[in-house]
C-alpha positions in Angstrom: 5.3 -12.1 22.1 3.0 -12.7 19.2 -0.5 -13.9 19.6 -3.3 -15.4 17.5 -6.4 -14.2 18.2 2.7 20.9 4.2 2.2 23.7 4.6 5.8 25.2 4.1 8.6 23.0 3.4 10.9 24.2 6.0 13.5 21.9 7.7 12.2 22.9 11.3 8.7 22.7 10.7 7.5 19.8 8.7 3.6 19.7 9.2 1.8 16.6 10.1 0.4 16.1 6.7 3.9 16.4 4.8 5.2 13.7 6.8 2.1 11.6 5.9 2.3 12.2 2.5 5.9 11.5 2.2 5.4 8.1 3.8 1.5 7.0 3.1 2.0 8.9 -0.4 5.5 7.9 -1.0 5.4 4.7 -2.5 6.8 1.6 -1.4 8.9 1.7 -4.7 9.9 5.1 -4.9 11.3 4.5 -1.7 12.8 1.3 -2.8 14.3 3.1 -5.9 16.9 4.8 -3.8 17.0 2.2 -1.0 18.7 -0.4 -3.1 21.6 1.1 -1.4 22.1 -0.2 2.1 21.7 1.9 5.2 24.6 4.4 6.2 27.0 2.6 8.4 26.8 5.6 10.8 23.0 5.3 11.4 22.3 4.0 14.9 20.4 0.8 15.0 17.0 1.3 15.8 15.1 0.0 18.7 14.1 -3.8 18.3 10.5 -5.0 17.7 10.0 -5.9 21.2 11.8 -2.6 22.6 9.5 -0.6 20.2 6.3 -2.1 20.7 3.8 0.4 21.3 2.3 -1.5 24.4 5.6 -1.5 25.9 6.5 2.3 25.2 3.0 3.2 26.4 2.0 5.6 23.5 -1.4 7.5 24.3 -1.9 5.4 27.4 -3.3 6.9 30.7 -6.4 9.3 31.4 -5.1 11.6 30.3 -1.8 10.2 28.8 1.4 12.0 30.0 2.6 14.7 27.7 5.7 12.7 26.6 3.5 9.7 25.6 1.2 11.8 23.3 0.8 11.3 19.5 -1.1 13.7 18.0 -2.0 16.7 15.8 -0.6 19.3 15.0 2.8 17.6 15.7 4.6 16.6 12.6 6.5 13.5 14.1 3.6 10.9 14.5 5.1 9.1 11.5 8.7 8.9 12.8 9.7 5.7 14.4 9.1 4.5 16.9 5.6 6.3 17.3 4.6 5.2 13.7 4.4 1.7 15.6 1.1 3.1 17.2 0.2 5.4 14.4 -0.3 2.9 11.8 -3.5 1.4 13.8 -4.8 4.7 14.7 -4.9 7.0 11.6 -8.4 7.7 12.1 -7.7 9.4 15.2 -5.3 11.9 13.6 -6.8 12.4 10.0 -10.3 12.8 8.4 -11.4 9.7 6.9 -14.3 8.1 4.8 -15.8 4.7 5.2 -15.5 1.9 3.0 -18.6 0.0 4.0 -18.8 -3.7 4.4 -22.6 -3.4 4.0 -25.1 -5.0 6.5 -24.9 -8.9 6.0 -23.1 -11.1 8.2 -19.4 -11.7 7.4 -18.8 -14.8 5.5 -16.6 -17.1 7.9 -13.2 -18.4 7.2 -12.0 -21.9 8.0 -9.1 -22.5 9.9 -6.6 -25.3 9.8 -3.6 -23.8 11.6 -0.1 -25.4 10.8 2.3 -25.3 13.7 5.1 -26.2 11.3 5.2 -22.9 9.5 7.2 -21.2 12.5 10.2 -23.6 12.0 10.4 -23.2 8.4 13.9 -22.2 7.4 15.3 -20.0 4.7 18.5 -17.8 3.9 17.9 -14.2 3.3 19.5 -12.5 0.2 23.1 -11.6 0.6 23.5 -13.9 3.7 24.9 -17.3 4.6 23.1 -17.5 8.0 19.6 -19.3 8.0 16.7 -17.9 9.6 13.4 -19.3 10.6 10.0 -18.1 9.7 9.1 -17.1 13.4 12.5 -15.3 13.7 11.7 -13.1 10.4 8.5 -11.7 12.0 10.6 -9.6 14.6 13.0 -8.7 12.3 10.6 -7.1 9.9 8.7 -5.4 12.8 5.5 -7.6 11.8 2.2 -6.1 13.3 0.0 -8.9 11.7 0.7 -12.0 9.5 -2.1 -14.2 7.8 -1.3 -17.0 5.6 -4.1 -18.8 3.6 -3.6 -22.2 2.0 -6.1 -23.9 0.0 -8.9 -21.5 0.9 -8.2 -22.0 4.8 -6.2 -20.0 7.4 -2.9 -22.0 8.4 -1.2 -19.2 10.2 -2.7 -16.0 12.0 -0.5 -13.7 14.4 -0.9 -10.4 15.8 1.6 -7.9 17.7 2.5 -4.4 18.3 -0.6 -2.1 17.8 -2.7 -4.7 16.1 -5.3 -7.3 17.4 -8.1 -9.2 15.7 -10.4 -6.2 16.0 -8.0 -3.6 14.7 -7.3 -2.0 11.6 -3.9 -1.2 10.2 -2.7 1.3 7.4 -2.3 -0.4 4.1 -0.1 2.3 2.8 0.3 1.9 -1.0 -1.6 -1.5 -0.9 -4.4 1.2 -1.3 -3.0 1.7 -5.1 -3.6 -1.9 -6.0 -7.6 -1.5 -4.9 -7.8 1.5 -7.0 -5.8 -0.1 -9.9 -8.3 -3.4 -9.5 -11.2 -1.0 -9.7 -10.1 0.4 -12.9 -9.2 -2.8 -14.4 -12.6 -4.1 -13.5 -14.1 -1.0 -15.4 -11.8 -1.7 -18.4 -12.9 -5.3 -18.6 -16.6 -4.3 -18.4 -16.0 -1.8 -21.2 -16.9 1.2 -18.9 -13.4 2.5 -18.9 -11.1 2.7 -22.3 -7.6 2.2 -21.3 -6.4 3.4 -24.6 -8.3 6.7 -24.3 -6.3 9.8 -23.6 -6.8 11.0 -20.2 -8.0 14.5 -21.3 -10.9 12.9 -23.0 -12.3 11.5 -19.7 -10.9 14.5 -17.3 -10.8 17.7 -19.5 -9.5 19.6 -16.6 -6.1 17.7 -17.1 -5.7 18.8 -20.6 -2.9 21.3 -19.8 -1.2 18.9 -17.3 1.0 15.9 -18.1 -1.6 13.4 -17.6 -3.6 15.3 -20.5 -1.2 13.5 -23.2 -1.0 10.2 -21.3 -3.3 7.2 -22.0 -5.2 5.5 -18.9 -3.2 2.6 -19.4 0.0 4.6 -19.0 -1.5 5.9 -16.0 -2.3 2.6 -14.7 1.0 1.1 -15.4 3.1 4.1 -14.2 4.9 4.9 -17.5 3.9 8.4 -17.5 6.5 11.0 -17.6 6.1 13.4 -15.1 7.9 16.6 -14.2 7.6 15.5 -10.3 10.2 14.7 -7.5 9.9 13.0 -4.2 13.5 14.2 -3.3 12.8 15.5 0.3 15.9 17.2 0.5 15.0 19.7 -2.2 12.8 22.4 -0.7 11.3 23.1 -4.1 10.3 19.4 -5.1 6.9 18.4 -6.0 6.2 16.5 -3.1 6.1 19.4 -1.1 3.4 21.3 -3.1 1.8 18.0 -3.3 1.7 17.6 0.5 0.6 21.1 0.9 -2.3 20.7 -1.6 -3.3 17.1 0.0 -3.5 18.3 3.5 -7.1 18.2 4.8 -5.9 20.8 7.8 -6.7 24.5 7.2 -4.4 26.2 5.0 -2.4 29.3 6.3 -3.7 32.6 5.3 -1.0 33.4 2.8 -1.2 30.1 1.2 -1.8 30.4 -2.6 -1.3 26.9 -4.0 -3.7 24.1 -4.9 -6.2 22.9 -2.7 -6.7 19.2 -2.8 -5.6 16.1 -4.8 -7.4 17.0 -8.1 -6.2 20.9 -8.2 -2.4 19.6 -7.5 -2.9 17.2 -10.6 -3.7 20.0 -12.9 -0.2 21.7 -12.1 1.9 18.8 -12.9 3.8 19.1 -16.1 5.3 16.4 -18.4 9.0 15.5 -18.6 9.7 13.9 -21.7 7.8 11.2 -23.7 5.3 8.8 -22.1 5.7 5.2 -22.1 9.5 5.0 -22.2 9.9 3.6 -18.5 8.4 2.9 -15.4 8.4 5.3 -12.9 6.6 4.9 -9.5 4.9 8.2 -8.5 2.1 8.0 -6.2 0.1 10.9 -8.1 -0.5 8.5 -11.0 -2.9 6.7 -8.7 -4.6 9.9 -7.5 -5.1 10.5 -11.2 -6.5 7.2 -11.6 -8.7 7.7 -8.9 -10.2 10.8 -10.5 -10.6 8.7 -13.7 -12.6 6.0 -12.3 -14.6 8.4 -10.4 -15.5 10.4 -13.4 -16.5 7.4 -15.6 -18.4 5.6 -12.8 -20.1 8.5 -11.3 -19.0 7.2 -7.9 -16.2 8.2 -5.6 -13.3 5.7 -4.8 -14.6 4.6 -1.2 -18.1 3.9 -2.5 -16.8 2.3 -5.6 -14.6 0.1 -3.7 -17.6 -0.7 -1.2 -20.0 -1.4 -4.1 -17.9 -3.6 -6.0 -15.5 -5.1 -3.5 -16.0 -4.7 0.0 -19.4 -5.2 0.6 -19.4 -8.4 -1.6 -16.2 -10.5 0.0 -17.9 -11.3 3.3 -15.8 -8.6 5.0 -15.7 -8.6 8.9 -15.1 -4.9 9.2 -15.4 -1.4 7.2 -12.3 -0.2 6.0 -11.5 3.7 5.9 -9.9 6.0 3.7 -8.1 9.4 4.5 -9.3 12.3 2.6 -8.1 15.8 1.6 -9.8 19.1 2.6 -12.4 18.6 -0.1 -13.4 15.1 1.1 -11.6 13.4 -2.0 -10.2 9.9 -0.9 -6.8 9.6 -0.9 -6.5 6.8 -3.8 -2.8 6.3 -3.6 -2.3 5.4 0.0 -5.3 6.2 2.4 -6.8 2.8 3.2 -6.8 1.1 6.7 -8.3 -2.5 7.1 -8.2 -5.3 9.1 -6.0 -8.2 8.5 -8.6 -10.9 7.4 -10.3 -8.7 5.1 -7.2 -8.0 3.2 -6.9 -12.0 3.1 -10.2 -12.1 1.4 -9.0 -9.6 -1.0 -6.1 -12.0 -1.5 -8.6 -14.9 -2.1 -10.5 -12.9 -4.4 -7.4 -12.5 -6.6 -6.2 -15.9 -6.2 -9.5 -17.4 -7.4 -9.6 -15.0 -10.4 -12.5 -12.7 -9.1 -14.5 -15.3 -7.2 -15.0 -15.5 -3.6 -17.6 -17.2 -1.8 -18.8 -19.2 -4.8 -19.9 -15.6 -6.3 -18.1 -14.0 -9.3 -17.5 -10.4 -8.6 -15.7 -9.4 -11.9 -14.7 -11.2 -15.1 -11.5 -13.6 -14.6 -9.8 -11.5 -17.6 -9.2 -8.9 -14.8 -6.9 -11.3 -12.8 -5.5 -12.4 -16.0 -4.6 -9.1 -17.1 -2.6 -8.4 -14.0 -1.1 -11.7 -13.6 0.4 -11.5 -17.3 2.3 -8.4 -16.1 3.6 -5.2 -17.5 6.7 -4.4 -19.7 9.6 -5.9 -18.1 12.1 -3.8 -20.1 10.4 -0.5 -19.0 10.3 -1.8 -15.4 14.1 -2.6 -15.5 14.9 0.8 -16.2 13.8 1.6 -12.7 16.6 -0.3 -11.1 14.7 -2.5 -8.5 17.6 -4.8 -7.2 15.3 -6.9 -5.2 12.8 -7.3 -7.9 14.8 -8.1 -10.8 12.7 -9.7 -13.5 9.5 -8.2 -12.2 7.2 -5.8 -13.7 4.2 -3.6 -12.9 0.7 -3.4 -14.2 -2.7 -2.1 -12.9 -1.0 -1.1 -9.7 -0.1 -4.4 -8.9 3.6 -5.8 -8.7 4.2 -9.0 -10.6 7.5 -11.2 -9.9 7.2 -13.6 -12.8 8.9 -16.2 -10.8 8.3 -19.9 -11.1 5.1 -19.7 -8.9 3.4 -16.9 -10.7 3.5 -14.7 -7.7 2.1 -11.1 -7.8 1.4 -8.6 -4.9 0.0 -5.3 -3.6 3.0 -3.6 -1.4 3.2 -0.7 0.5 6.0 1.4 2.8 7.0 -0.2 6.1 6.6 -3.6 5.0 2.8 -4.0 3.9 1.8 -6.7 1.5 -0.9 -9.0 0.1 1.4 -11.6 -1.8 -0.6 -14.3 -3.9 1.3 -17.4 -4.8 -1.1 -19.2 -7.4 1.3 -22.5 -7.7 1.0 -22.9 -3.9 -2.5 -21.9 -3.7 -1.3 -19.3 -1.0 -2.3 -16.0 0.0 -0.2 -14.2 2.5 -1.0 -10.9 4.1 1.5 -8.9 6.3 1.0 -5.6 8.2 4.3 -4.1 9.7 6.0 -1.0 11.0 9.5 -1.3 9.9 11.6 1.5 11.0 12.6 2.5 7.6 10.0 3.0 4.9 11.9 1.4 2.0 10.7 -2.1 1.1 14.3 -2.7 -0.2 15.5 -2.8 3.2 12.9 -5.8 4.2 12.7 -7.6 0.7 16.1 -9.6 1.3 14.4 -11.3 4.4 10.8 -11.3 3.3 10.7 -12.5 -0.4 12.7 -15.5 0.6 10.7 -16.2 3.5 7.4 -16.1 1.3 8.9 -18.5 -1.1 10.1 -20.9 1.5 6.6 -21.0 3.2 5.1 -21.5 -0.4 7.3 -24.5 -1.1 6.6 -26.0 2.5 2.8 -25.7 1.8 3.2 -27.5 -1.3 5.0 -30.1 0.4 2.2 -30.7 2.9 -0.3 -31.3 0.2 
C-alpha cells in the first residue's frame, strides 16, 4: 500500500559496473529507441508491484541478511529485476559517490493542499480502450514515489517500495537534465560559448569525434559518434565505456581507458554532425567535462553551488563517480522526491524559487523552445512524436507546453506550465525502456493536469 508521509564483456560474467552503466548510463531514450517494439510475447510476466516490493521480498534484511537476500558487490545482478527495486534507493551502498551539498541553512518549507480527488482521475492509456484511474497507474508503473505540485503547493505525495520521505532514489538519466541546466546557465551568462568547437575548450578531445562538434551539438545530442549500446555485440562501445567508467580496481591485464574522460578521447566520428538526434549518454559525460573546464568546478560542486544549496533543499544529493573521482554527469544522481520537486518549481517559474532568481529567465525560455523537431523525428520515438530535445531536456510541444527530465525505469520531472503543475515520479519498472511506460504515464499526466486546471 502506498503511504504519504566491465571489465570483460563475456556473457557469463558481466561485472557489476557494466550492468550499472547499461542501466544508469543507458539513456531512457536510447532504450526507448529499440523499445517502440512491444515486449516479446514469450517473455514471462514479471512480478507485480506488490509482489516485487523490496520490503515484501526482504532484500538485505536481517543481522546479517541470509545469503539469498543479499544485494551486494561484486555480484553483477543488483540492477536486475526484482533486486533493482531495492538498488534504486541504495546506490551509495554499492558504489563510491560524491556529495551534492544542500548547504547549511534550514530547508525552505513547501506548502500542502492535498487533493484527494486525484486518485480517481480517469484516463485511457495509448493503444487501449480500457480506462484506468490515476491510483491504478501507480502500481502498474511500479511507482516508488509520486509528488504533484500545483500552484506552488503539494497536492499529492505518495511513497512505496524502497522509498520513504527520508530516502533518496536514483534519478538515472534525469541527471543529464541537471548537467544540461548548468550548461545552459553558463551559456546565458556568457561563460560558455555554445557555438564554440569542443576542441577549443577541451584540447584533449581534438582527435576524438567531439573535437569537431560544437558545444550546442553536444548539448542537443546531434553529434555523430561511432558508438553503440548494442549489448548483444561484445565489441560494442558500451562495453569499453563500462570498463573505463568502473570505479572498481581494474584487472592486472587491463589496457583500456580509465575513467570517463579517458574514454571520451577514444570515441571516433561516424558521419557529419548535426544531421540527426541520437541519444547517447557519452554526450553528457563530454558536457560535464566542458562545464567543469570553463567553470573550474566539478559537476557535483557546481550543481551544489548554483542550484542545490539555493533551492531550500531538505537533503543532500549524491552522485556516483569513476575510479578517478569524476562524477557521472550522465546518470549518477540520487536525491529526495521533494527536492526534485523544488527543481521542477525552479524550472516552472523560469529560474525563480523562494522569491530568489537563481539564473536568467532566458535559460528556461531556451529549453522550453525545444530543439530541432526534424532531427528528433529521425530517431523514431513513437511515444514522443512531435517532440524534441535540447539542453539535455525533453520537450513535448503539446498544447500545455510541457517539458521534462526523464530516466530509465520511469523517472521523471514533468513540468506543465499551462496547468501550473510539477510532477515528479521515482519508479523501478521491470524494463528500463520508457516506451513501455509512456503509454500509461503520458496520458495520466495530461489527465491530472486537466483535472487541476478544472479545480482553479
